C-alpha positions as CSV (number, residue, x, y, z in Angstrom):
1,M,227.9,-57.5,172.8
2,E,224.8,-56.4,171.1
3,N,221.6,-55.3,172.9
4,Q,218.2,-55.9,171.2
5,A,214.9,-54.6,172.6
6,V,212.1,-57.1,172.1
7,Q,208.5,-56.7,173.1
8,E,206.7,-59.5,174.9
9,F,203.0,-59.7,175.9
10,H,202.3,-61.0,179.4
11,V,198.8,-62.2,180.1
12,T,197.8,-62.5,183.8
13,Y,194.5,-64.2,184.3
14,F,192.3,-65.9,186.9
15,D,192.2,-69.7,186.6
16,A,188.9,-70.8,188.0
17,D,189.9,-74.5,188.1
18,C,192.4,-73.9,190.8
19,G,191.3,-70.5,192.2
20,R,194.6,-68.7,191.5
21,A,195.9,-66.0,189.3
22,R,198.4,-67.3,186.6
23,A,200.5,-65.8,183.9
24,E,201.6,-66.7,180.3
25,V,204.0,-65.0,177.9
26,F,203.4,-64.5,174.2
27,E,205.4,-63.1,171.3
28,T,202.5,-61.3,169.6
29,L,199.7,-59.1,170.8
30,E,197.2,-61.1,168.7
31,E,198.2,-64.4,170.5
32,A,198.0,-62.7,173.9
33,E,194.5,-61.2,173.2
34,R,193.2,-64.5,171.9
35,F,194.4,-66.3,175.0
36,A,192.9,-63.6,177.3
37,C,189.5,-63.8,175.5
38,R,189.4,-67.5,176.0
39,H,189.8,-67.0,179.8
40,C,187.1,-64.3,180.2
41,H,184.1,-66.5,179.9
42,G,182.4,-66.2,183.3
43,E,181.3,-63.5,185.7
44,D,184.4,-64.0,188.0
45,S,186.9,-64.4,185.1
46,W,189.4,-61.8,184.2
47,A,192.6,-61.4,182.2
48,V,195.0,-58.5,181.7
49,V,197.4,-58.1,178.8
50,D,200.6,-56.1,179.4
51,A,203.2,-55.1,176.8
52,I,206.7,-55.6,178.2
53,T,209.9,-54.4,176.5
54,V,212.7,-56.8,177.3
55,E,216.3,-56.2,176.4
56,H,218.1,-59.3,175.1
57,I,221.9,-59.2,175.3
58,Q,223.6,-61.2,172.6
59,A,227.3,-61.9,172.9
60,A,229.4,-61.6,169.8
61,A,230.9,-64.8,168.5
């Protein structure tokens, strides 16, 4: 088995349409920041980008 550390970017944001916090996962920081900026348009809007290291385990063939 081979372990590979991969970084993901999780965006937690407030969805004003339903009044709940939601989350999305992105592969690049640029995508995550672009998404977060689109959701920060009002006074009550907010978004947080977290960089998460995930270890993917790949079984040898």
